[in-house]
C-alpha positions, 0 to 999 in steps of 0.5 A, spaced: 232 299 737 236 303 732 233 307 727 233 305 720 230 312 718 233 318 721 229 321 727 228 328 723 225 324 717 221 320 721 218 326 725 217 329 718 213 323 715 209 323 722 207 331 721 204 329 714 200 323 716 193 323 718 193 324 726 191 318 730 185 317 734 185 320 741 185 313 744 191 311 740 194 317 742 193 316 750 195 308 749 202 310 746 203 315 753 200 309 757 205 304 754 211 309 755 209 310 762 207 303 764 212 298 760 219 297 760 220 296 752 215 301 749 219 301 743 215 294 742 209 299 740 208 299 732 207 307 733 204 312 729 206 311 722 206 303 722 199 303 725 196 308 720 199 303 715 196 297 718 189 301 718 190 303 711 192 296 709 185 293 712 181 298 709 184 297 702 184 290 702 176 290 705 178 286 710 173 283 715 177 277 718 184 279 721 189 275 725 194 278 729 200 274 732 203 279 738 199 284 742 203 287 747 199 293 749 194 293 743 196 299 739 196 295 732 190 291 734 186 297 735 189 301 729 187 295 725 180 295 728 179 302 727 179 300 719 174 294 720 167 295 718 162 294 724 161 287 723 169 286 722 173 282 727 180 281 729 183 275 733 190 277 737 194 272 740 199 273 746 202 270 752 203 276 757 197 278 762 200 284 764 201 288 757 194 285 755 191 288 761 193 295 758 190 293 751 184 291 754 183 297 758 184 302 752 180 297 747 174 298 752 175 306 751 174 305 743 168 304 739 172 299 735 174 295 741 168 290 741 171 288 734 177 285 738 178 278 741 184 276 745 187 269 745 191 269 751 195 262 750 201 260 746 200 263 739 202 256 735 196 253 740 191 258 738 193 258 730 192 250 731 185 251 733 183 256 727 180 255 721 180 262 717 180 264 712 183 271 714 184 277 709 190 280 713 195 277 718 200 281 722 206 278 725 209 281 730 212 276 736 218 272 738 223 272 732 225 265 733 218 263 731 217 267 725 218 261 720 213 257 724 208 262 725 209 263 717 207 256 715 202 256 720 198 262 718 199 262 710 194 256 709 189 260 713 190 266 709 185 267 703 187 267 696 189 274 694 190 276 702 195 279 705 201 278 711 205 283 714 211 282 718 214 287 723 222 288 725 224 284 718 230 289 718 232 288 726 235 295 727 239 293 720 243 287 724 240 283 718 246 286 714 251 283 719 247 278 723 251 276 730 246 274 735 241 268 735 235 273 734 239 276 728 240 270 724 233 268 726 230 274 722 235 273 716 233 266 716 225 268 716 226 273 710 230 268 706 224 263 707 219 268 705 222 271 699 223 264 697 216 262 698 212 261 691 205 261 694 206 269 695 209 275 692 213 279 697 215 287 698 220 289 704 219 296 706 224 300 710 218 303 715 220 303 722 224 297 723 222 294 717 215 291 714 215 285 710 208 285 706 206 278 702 200 277 698 198 270 697 197 268 690 190 267 687 192 260 686 196 259 693 195 253 697 
């Protein structure tokens, strides 16, 4: 993944950000050692932001699409109250086995429920409402995930979508994945049910707040 923000600036930001829990730090190391695409992990800055968003929205019910090795799910779980719950969706038994191992080491791991099935199938079985949704999965389905989850988000709730700058390729889309992200970004920005804010943290993060009268 190409850097949107320079490596020295990102390192400086990490130095001035609250430290991760020991379990999350160990999970980063395990992901780097045991997977072929460790860059898929959300990382220190984005993980901390997600935890903050859970806390700031007073979320109790969180939905995640795209688990990978479980870092972002655990980061968000750390921000949930004891009775809070997060449902996370994925189809990869290998990477989610790593997730389960490290969730089990955390006092917050019991808040996480993994649904190992195609996300659109899982979404069809869920009624919500959710306070916060984090989308970080296959880019071709971003638009479909958006349409499936938005009706299940409570009014005033939040959707966060990762990789919306796609290593800067949104400015000159060539590959199918580039064009999928560009199309999704237009879709979200034009959706009158939400207010959107795009941030340049890591590979781009879109925040969308569902309007109080949003359907």
